[in-house]
C-alpha positions as CSV (number, residue, x, y, z in Angstrom):
1,M,-11.5,-29.7,5.1
2,S,-14.9,-28.0,5.7
3,L,-18.5,-28.9,4.8
4,L,-19.8,-26.8,1.9
5,G,-23.0,-26.1,3.8
6,D,-21.0,-24.7,6.7
7,I,-18.8,-22.4,4.7
8,L,-21.9,-21.1,2.8
9,E,-23.7,-20.2,6.1
10,G,-24.8,-16.6,5.9
11,I,-24.3,-16.3,2.1
12,K,-27.3,-15.1,0.2
13,T,-27.9,-17.6,-2.6
14,R,-30.1,-17.2,-5.6
15,K,-30.0,-20.8,-6.6
16,V,-28.5,-24.1,-5.4
17,L,-28.1,-27.2,-7.5
18,G,-26.6,-30.3,-5.9
19,S,-25.7,-31.3,-2.3
20,L,-24.2,-28.9,0.3
21,D,-23.2,-32.0,2.4
22,I,-19.8,-32.4,0.8
23,E,-16.3,-31.9,2.0
24,I,-14.3,-29.0,0.5
25,N,-10.5,-29.3,0.5
26,H,-9.5,-25.8,-0.6
27,L,-10.9,-22.5,-1.9
28,Q,-9.7,-21.4,-5.4
29,I,-10.3,-18.4,-7.6
30,D,-7.6,-19.5,-10.2
31,S,-8.7,-22.5,-12.2
32,R,-5.1,-23.4,-12.8
33,K,-4.7,-24.1,-9.0
34,V,-7.8,-26.3,-8.7
35,S,-7.4,-29.9,-7.5
36,K,-9.8,-32.6,-6.5
37,G,-12.4,-31.6,-3.9
38,D,-11.9,-27.9,-4.2
39,L,-14.5,-25.1,-4.3
40,F,-14.0,-22.8,-7.3
41,I,-15.4,-19.3,-7.0
42,A,-15.8,-17.6,-10.4
43,I,-14.9,-13.9,-10.0
44,K,-15.5,-11.3,-12.6
45,G,-12.2,-9.3,-12.7
46,T,-11.0,-6.3,-14.7
47,Q,-9.0,-8.5,-17.1
48,L,-10.6,-12.0,-16.8
49,D,-14.0,-13.4,-16.0
50,G,-13.8,-16.6,-13.9
51,H,-17.0,-17.8,-15.4
52,N,-15.1,-18.6,-18.6
53,Y,-12.9,-21.0,-16.6
54,I,-15.6,-23.0,-14.8
55,S,-15.2,-25.9,-17.2
56,R,-11.5,-26.0,-16.7
57,A,-12.0,-26.0,-12.9
58,I,-14.4,-28.9,-13.2
59,E,-11.9,-30.8,-15.4
60,A,-9.2,-30.2,-12.7
61,G,-11.5,-31.8,-10.1
62,A,-13.6,-29.1,-8.5
63,S,-16.4,-30.5,-6.4
64,A,-18.5,-27.3,-6.3
65,I,-18.8,-24.0,-8.1
66,V,-19.9,-20.6,-6.8
67,C,-20.8,-18.2,-9.6
68,E,-23.1,-15.4,-10.6
69,Q,-24.7,-17.4,-13.3
70,I,-25.0,-21.2,-13.4
71,P,-23.8,-22.5,-16.8
72,D,-26.4,-23.8,-19.2
73,S,-24.6,-27.2,-19.3
74,I,-24.2,-28.7,-15.8
75,Q,-22.6,-31.9,-14.6
76,K,-24.2,-34.4,-12.2
77,N,-22.5,-35.0,-8.9
78,L,-21.3,-31.4,-8.8
79,S,-22.8,-28.6,-6.7
80,Y,-23.5,-25.2,-8.2
81,I,-24.3,-22.2,-6.0
82,E,-25.5,-19.0,-7.7
83,V,-25.0,-15.7,-5.9
84,E,-25.6,-12.1,-6.7
85,S,-21.9,-11.1,-6.2
86,A,-19.2,-13.7,-6.2
87,S,-16.5,-11.2,-5.1
88,K,-18.6,-10.2,-2.0
89,S,-19.4,-13.8,-1.2
90,L,-15.7,-14.8,-1.5
91,G,-14.7,-12.9,1.6
92,L,-17.5,-14.4,3.7
93,I,-16.8,-17.9,2.4
94,A,-13.1,-17.5,3.2
95,S,-13.9,-16.2,6.6
96,A,-16.1,-19.2,7.4
97,Y,-13.6,-21.7,5.8
98,Y,-10.8,-20.4,8.1
99,D,-13.1,-20.4,11.1
100,H,-13.7,-16.6,11.3
101,P,-10.2,-15.5,12.3
102,T,-11.2,-11.8,12.6
103,R,-13.3,-12.6,15.6
104,N,-10.1,-13.3,17.5
105,L,-8.1,-10.3,16.2
106,V,-8.2,-6.6,16.6
107,I,-7.7,-5.4,13.0
108,T,-6.9,-1.8,12.1
109,G,-7.0,-0.8,8.4
110,V,-5.1,2.1,6.9
111,T,-6.3,3.8,3.7
112,G,-5.5,6.8,1.7
113,T,-3.2,7.7,-1.2
114,N,0.1,8.0,0.7
115,G,1.5,6.9,4.0
116,K,-0.4,3.5,4.3
117,T,2.7,1.3,4.4
118,S,4.6,3.5,6.9
119,I,1.7,3.9,9.3
120,A,0.8,0.2,9.3
121,T,4.4,-0.8,9.8
122,F,5.0,1.7,12.6
123,L,1.9,0.3,14.4
124,Y,3.1,-3.2,14.0
125,E,6.6,-2.2,15.4
126,I,5.1,-0.3,18.3
127,F,3.0,-3.2,19.4
128,E,5.7,-5.8,19.0
129,A,8.2,-3.6,20.9
130,L,5.7,-3.6,23.8
131,G,5.5,-7.4,23.7
132,I,2.1,-7.6,22.0
133,P,2.3,-10.3,19.2
134,S,1.0,-8.7,16.1
135,G,0.6,-9.1,12.4
136,L,1.2,-6.9,9.4
137,I,-0.2,-6.9,5.9
138,S,1.5,-4.2,3.7
139,T,2.9,-3.4,0.3
140,V,6.4,-4.3,1.5
141,S,5.7,-7.5,3.4
142,T,3.4,-9.7,5.4
143,I,4.6,-10.4,8.9
144,I,3.1,-13.0,11.2
145,H,4.4,-12.1,14.7
146,N,8.1,-12.2,13.7
147,E,8.0,-14.3,10.6
148,S,8.2,-12.2,7.4
149,F,7.0,-12.9,3.9
150,D,7.3,-10.9,0.7
151,A,4.2,-9.1,-0.4
152,T,2.7,-9.3,-3.9
153,H,-0.2,-6.8,-3.6
154,T,-1.0,-3.9,-1.3
155,T,-4.1,-5.8,-0.2
156,P,-4.1,-9.5,-1.2
157,D,-7.1,-11.4,-2.4
158,A,-9.7,-12.4,0.2
159,I,-8.6,-16.1,0.4
160,S,-5.0,-15.1,1.1
161,I,-6.1,-12.5,3.7
162,H,-8.1,-15.0,5.7
163,D,-5.4,-17.6,5.4
164,M,-2.9,-15.1,6.8
165,L,-5.2,-14.0,9.6
166,S,-5.8,-17.6,10.5
167,R,-2.1,-18.2,10.8
168,M,-1.8,-15.0,12.8
169,V,-4.3,-16.4,15.3
170,E,-2.4,-19.7,15.5
171,A,0.8,-17.7,16.1
172,G,-0.8,-15.9,19.1
173,C,-1.2,-12.5,17.5
174,S,-3.8,-10.3,19.1
175,H,-3.6,-7.2,16.7
176,V,-3.2,-6.9,13.0
177,F,-2.4,-3.8,10.9
178,M,-3.1,-3.7,7.2
179,E,-3.1,-1.5,4.2
180,V,-6.5,-1.2,2.5
181,S,-6.2,-0.1,-1.1
182,S,-8.9,1.4,-3.2
183,H,-8.6,-1.5,-5.7
184,A,-9.2,-3.9,-2.8
185,L,-12.3,-2.0,-1.7
186,V,-13.9,-1.9,-5.1
187,Q,-13.1,-5.6,-5.7
188,N,-14.5,-6.6,-2.2
189,R,-11.2,-8.1,-1.1
190,T,-11.9,-6.9,2.5
191,A,-15.3,-8.6,2.6
192,G,-15.7,-10.8,5.7
193,L,-13.2,-8.7,7.8
194,I,-14.2,-7.1,11.0
195,F,-12.2,-3.9,11.5
196,K,-11.8,-2.4,15.0
197,G,-10.3,0.8,13.6
198,G,-9.7,2.7,10.3
199,I,-7.2,5.4,9.5
200,F,-7.5,7.9,6.7
201,T,-4.2,9.5,5.6
202,N,-4.9,11.7,2.6
203,L,-6.3,11.7,-0.9
204,T,-4.5,12.9,-4.0
205,H,-4.3,12.1,-7.7
206,D,-3.8,8.3,-8.2
207,H,-5.3,5.3,-9.9
208,L,-7.7,7.3,-12.1
209,D,-6.9,4.8,-14.8
210,Y,-8.8,2.3,-12.7
211,H,-11.4,4.4,-11.0
212,G,-12.2,6.6,-14.0
213,T,-12.9,9.8,-12.0
214,F,-11.7,11.4,-8.7
215,D,-15.2,11.1,-7.3
216,N,-15.1,7.4,-7.9
217,Y,-11.7,7.2,-6.1
218,I,-13.1,9.1,-3.1
219,E,-16.2,6.9,-3.0
220,A,-14.0,3.8,-3.0
221,K,-12.1,5.0,0.1
222,K,-15.3,6.3,1.8
223,N,-16.9,2.9,1.5
224,F,-14.3,1.6,4.0
225,F,-15.4,4.0,6.7
226,D,-19.1,3.6,5.8
227,A,-18.7,-0.1,6.7
228,L,-16.9,0.3,10.0
229,P,-19.0,-0.9,13.0
230,A,-20.2,1.5,15.7
231,E,-17.7,0.1,18.2
232,A,-14.7,0.9,15.9
233,F,-12.7,4.1,15.6
234,A,-12.3,6.2,12.5
235,L,-9.1,8.3,12.7
236,I,-8.8,11.1,10.1
237,N,-6.1,13.6,9.0
238,T,-8.0,16.9,9.2
239,D,-5.3,18.7,7.2
240,D,-6.6,16.8,4.1
241,R,-9.7,18.5,2.6
242,N,-11.4,15.1,2.0
243,A,-11.1,13.9,5.6
244,R,-14.6,14.9,6.6
245,V,-16.2,13.4,3.5
246,M,-14.6,10.1,4.4
247,V,-16.6,9.9,7.7
248,Q,-19.8,11.7,6.9
249,N,-21.7,8.4,7.0
250,T,-19.7,6.3,9.3
251,R,-21.1,4.7,12.5
252,A,-17.6,4.6,14.0
253,K,-16.3,7.0,16.7
254,I,-14.4,9.8,14.9
255,S,-11.0,10.9,16.1
256,T,-8.8,13.5,14.5
257,Y,-5.0,14.2,14.0
258,G,-3.0,16.8,12.2
259,L,-0.4,19.5,12.2
260,K,-2.3,22.6,11.2
261,K,-5.5,22.6,13.3
262,M,-6.6,21.8,16.8
263,N,-7.3,18.0,16.9
264,E,-7.6,15.3,19.4
265,F,-4.0,14.3,18.5
266,N,-1.6,17.1,17.5
267,A,2.0,17.5,16.5
268,R,4.3,20.5,15.9
269,I,7.7,20.6,14.2
270,V,10.2,22.5,16.3
271,E,13.5,21.8,14.4
272,R,14.7,19.8,11.4
273,N,18.1,18.6,10.2
274,L,19.5,16.0,7.9
275,E,19.3,13.3,10.5
276,A,16.1,13.8,12.5
277,T,13.2,16.0,13.4
278,Y,12.4,17.5,16.8
279,L,8.7,17.4,17.5
280,K,6.1,18.2,20.1
281,I,3.5,15.5,20.1
282,D,0.6,16.5,22.4
283,E,3.1,18.9,24.0
284,T,5.6,16.2,24.7
285,D,9.1,16.7,23.3
286,V,10.5,13.9,21.1
287,W,13.3,13.5,18.6
288,V,12.5,11.1,15.7
289,P,15.0,9.8,13.1
290,F,12.8,10.9,10.2
291,I,12.8,13.7,7.7
292,G,9.8,15.5,6.2
293,D,6.4,16.7,7.2
294,F,4.8,13.6,5.6
295,N,6.7,11.4,8.0
296,V,5.5,13.5,10.9
297,Y,1.9,12.8,9.8
298,N,2.6,9.1,9.6
299,L,4.2,9.0,13.0
300,L,1.4,11.0,14.5
301,A,-1.2,8.7,13.0
302,A,0.6,5.7,14.5
303,Y,0.8,7.4,17.9
304,A,-2.9,8.4,17.8
305,A,-4.1,4.9,16.7
306,S,-1.9,3.3,19.4
307,S,-3.6,5.5,22.0
308,L,-7.1,4.6,20.7
309,L,-6.1,1.0,20.9
310,G,-5.3,1.4,24.6
311,L,-1.6,1.8,24.7
312,D,0.2,4.1,27.2
313,K,1.1,7.4,25.4
314,E,4.4,7.9,27.0
315,E,5.5,4.3,26.2
316,V,4.4,4.8,22.6
317,L,6.5,8.0,22.3
318,R,9.5,6.3,23.7
319,I,9.3,3.6,21.0
320,I,8.5,6.2,18.3
321,S,11.8,7.9,19.0
322,K,13.6,4.7,18.1
323,L,11.7,3.7,15.0
324,K,13.5,3.5,11.6
325,P,12.1,4.4,8.2
326,V,10.3,1.7,6.3
327,P,12.5,0.3,3.5
328,G,12.3,2.5,0.4
329,R,10.6,5.3,2.2
330,F,13.0,8.2,2.3
331,E,15.8,5.7,2.7
332,T,19.2,7.5,2.7
333,I,22.5,6.5,1.3
334,R,25.6,8.6,1.9
335,S,28.8,8.7,0.0
336,M,32.3,9.2,1.5
337,D,32.7,12.5,-0.2
338,G,29.5,14.0,1.2
339,K,26.8,13.3,-1.4
340,L,23.4,12.1,-0.2
341,A,21.0,9.9,-2.1
342,V,17.3,9.4,-1.1
343,V,15.4,6.4,-2.4
344,D,11.7,6.8,-2.1
345,Y,8.6,5.1,-3.3
346,A,7.0,8.4,-4.3
347,H,5.0,7.5,-7.4
348,T,2.2,10.1,-7.3
349,P,2.4,13.9,-7.8
350,D,1.6,14.6,-4.2
351,A,4.1,12.1,-2.8
352,L,6.8,13.4,-5.1
353,M,6.1,17.0,-4.0
354,N,6.2,16.0,-0.3
355,V,9.6,14.3,-0.7
356,L,11.1,17.1,-2.6
357,T,9.7,19.7,-0.2
358,A,11.3,17.8,2.7
359,I,14.7,17.7,0.9
360,N,14.6,21.4,0.1
361,K,13.8,22.3,3.7
362,I,16.8,20.5,5.1
363,K,19.5,21.0,2.4
364,N,22.2,23.7,2.5
365,K,21.5,26.7,0.4
366,N,24.4,25.9,-1.9
367,S,23.4,22.3,-2.3
368,K,21.6,21.1,-5.4
369,T,18.7,18.6,-5.7
370,I,19.0,16.1,-8.6
371,T,15.9,14.1,-9.2
372,V,15.5,10.8,-11.1
373,V,11.9,9.9,-11.8
374,G,9.7,8.0,-14.2
375,A,6.1,6.8,-14.4
376,G,4.6,3.3,-14.5
377,G,3.3,1.9,-17.8
378,D,-0.3,0.7,-18.3
379,R,-1.4,3.0,-15.5
380,D,-2.9,6.5,-15.0
381,K,-1.4,8.6,-17.8
382,L,-2.8,11.9,-16.5
383,K,-0.3,12.0,-13.7
384,R,2.7,11.8,-16.0
385,P,3.1,15.4,-17.0
386,K,2.2,16.5,-13.4
387,M,5.0,14.3,-12.0
388,A,7.5,15.9,-14.4
389,K,6.4,19.4,-13.7
390,I,6.8,18.9,-9.9
391,G,10.1,17.2,-10.4
392,I,11.7,20.1,-12.4
393,E,10.1,22.9,-10.3
394,Y,11.4,21.5,-7.1
395,S,14.8,20.3,-8.4
396,N,17.9,21.8,-9.8
397,Q,18.2,19.0,-12.3
398,L,15.7,16.4,-13.5
399,I,16.4,13.1,-15.2
400,L,13.3,11.4,-16.7
401,T,13.7,7.6,-17.0
402,S,11.8,4.3,-16.9
403,D,9.9,3.1,-13.9
404,N,8.0,-0.1,-14.5
405,P,7.1,0.4,-18.2
406,R,5.2,-3.0,-18.2
407,G,3.6,-3.3,-21.6
408,E,4.3,0.2,-22.8
409,D,7.2,1.8,-24.7
410,P,9.2,3.5,-22.0
411,A,10.3,6.3,-24.4
412,R,6.7,7.1,-25.0
413,I,6.0,7.3,-21.3
414,I,8.9,9.8,-21.0
415,Q,7.5,11.8,-23.8
416,D,4.2,12.0,-22.0
417,M,6.0,13.3,-19.0
418,I,8.0,15.9,-21.0
419,H,4.7,17.6,-22.0
420,G,4.4,18.8,-18.4
421,I,7.7,20.6,-18.3
422,P,7.6,24.4,-18.9
423,D,9.8,25.6,-21.7
424,E,12.1,27.5,-19.4
425,Y,13.0,24.3,-17.6
426,I,13.7,22.1,-20.6
427,E,17.5,22.8,-20.5
428,K,17.6,21.4,-16.9
429,T,15.9,18.2,-18.0
430,L,17.6,15.0,-19.3
431,S,15.8,11.9,-20.7
432,I,17.6,8.6,-20.1
433,V,15.4,5.6,-20.9
434,D,17.7,3.0,-19.2
435,R,17.1,3.4,-15.4
436,K,20.5,2.1,-14.5
437,E,22.2,4.7,-16.7
438,A,19.9,7.4,-15.3
439,I,20.8,6.7,-11.7
440,K,24.5,6.5,-12.7
441,A,24.3,9.9,-14.4
442,A,22.6,11.5,-11.4
443,C,25.3,10.1,-9.0
444,M,28.1,11.3,-11.3
445,I,26.5,14.8,-11.8
446,A,26.1,15.3,-8.0
447,Q,28.8,17.2,-6.1
448,P,29.6,16.9,-2.4
449,G,26.7,18.4,-0.5
450,D,24.2,17.6,-3.2
451,I,21.1,15.4,-2.7
452,V,20.1,12.8,-5.3
453,L,16.4,11.7,-5.2
454,I,15.6,8.4,-6.8
455,A,11.8,8.3,-6.9
456,G,9.1,5.9,-7.8
457,K,10.2,2.3,-6.9
458,G,11.5,2.5,-3.4
459,H,11.5,-0.9,-1.8
460,E,10.9,-2.8,-5.1
461,T,13.6,-5.2,-6.2
462,Y,12.4,-5.6,-9.8
463,Q,11.6,-3.7,-12.9
464,E,8.8,-4.9,-15.1
465,V,9.6,-4.5,-18.8
466,S,7.5,-5.9,-21.6
467,G,5.4,-7.9,-19.1
468,K,8.4,-9.6,-17.5
469,K,10.0,-8.8,-14.2
470,H,13.8,-8.4,-14.0
471,H,15.9,-7.9,-10.8
472,F,16.4,-4.2,-10.2
473,D,17.0,-2.4,-7.0
474,D,17.5,1.4,-6.9
475,R,19.5,1.1,-3.7
476,E,22.0,-1.4,-5.3
477,E,22.5,0.9,-8.3
478,V,23.2,3.9,-6.1
479,R,25.7,2.0,-4.0
480,K,27.7,1.1,-7.2
481,Y,28.5,4.8,-7.6
482,F,28.4,6.0,-4.0
483,K,31.3,4.9,-1.9
484,E,29.6,4.8,1.5
485,P,31.4,5.7,4.7
486,G,33.1,2.6,6.2
487,I,32.8,0.6,3.0
488,T,35.8,0.0,0.7
489,N,35.6,-1.5,-2.8
């Protein structure tokens, strides 16, 4: 419990009706979860407006309402607080309610189109391996020291974030690494957080269904660095053309990393094979069990951030050499007869190109690449033909299929993708709506030495069709048709 007046301290209010000297049991943004004594914050979302559910929250027992416009009809013995932005106020309210957990944590945020999950996870694993209790908030999972929870969003809502951070403080964590999505930034889900560092990975075509234009997408990411305090660090990938834009107005100390230019933190690829990559990181030799330039960028970012956070560079490199890929990120499955499947979360044109480029650099000249890919429904339609074009140009065989069609007709999504395939490649393209059948077909078509890429869903263990989630795991499907070494059926 907390006093309403205490948790509203520092909030700019336009109008207050009722007492602030009341106890608040919980914070809620979903009227269906409200119980007696709760504070309901009415958020204007992209789909729903919380102001339409104020009466329902009151009926459920809410003691106070935070909103951007106090209703015409008010009830006695209730407190109403009118603010300019309920979403911005929410993070500050949550921070106060949970006793400002960020004041006791060193939080590093990772933003960009690709690489966020891997970098945040690598950093968590590096710090934990060195005996530093840490927390992780990522697309795949939330981890409080060594207790893991499944994730529902790349960046959770502000109440959930501060709840997790509070529990991390209680668990003795000193550092936290989290993904920061563009949606979260626009929706103010990171309000109330104090970041000690920010990492920019790259910026490519994604989420334009939400942001409208690429400039809006850039601005959403840039806002994260604009808000960093002067004592924080801003680590940017200078090989991305948008890197300098990200930090042109930041107060934080700028540090750089990359493979193509001279930076504060540098890496060079010396040798590649199907199992690992031999690197020079700041002129130190290290073998890493990862494939692909994109993974080198991710590892270098984790190394650089670890150094900026005060860790010994040699110790960090020792741990990096033992790290394993994040689930669903270039995760490999081998068959007994020499086929290789790669399951990857690549769901943007750039990510798909990166994975296919990595595969083509390491495969034998007689090996074929067979790619299975789809595109999500109710999302950015402009990237669909681009995904298909990249898929066929970098593969020997392309199978278009369903991803998470959500509320859309999956056959229509595939048709949108086909528009991106040049006429000369149509004969090398198959369309199989059922994802299970598409994966089966790819595994059956593949010959020993070939590589099958299953792209788009990675770690996800569900498929969303007609608004309902059903259990589905690309890795399980591959293993049905790949007899792995050491495994008998």
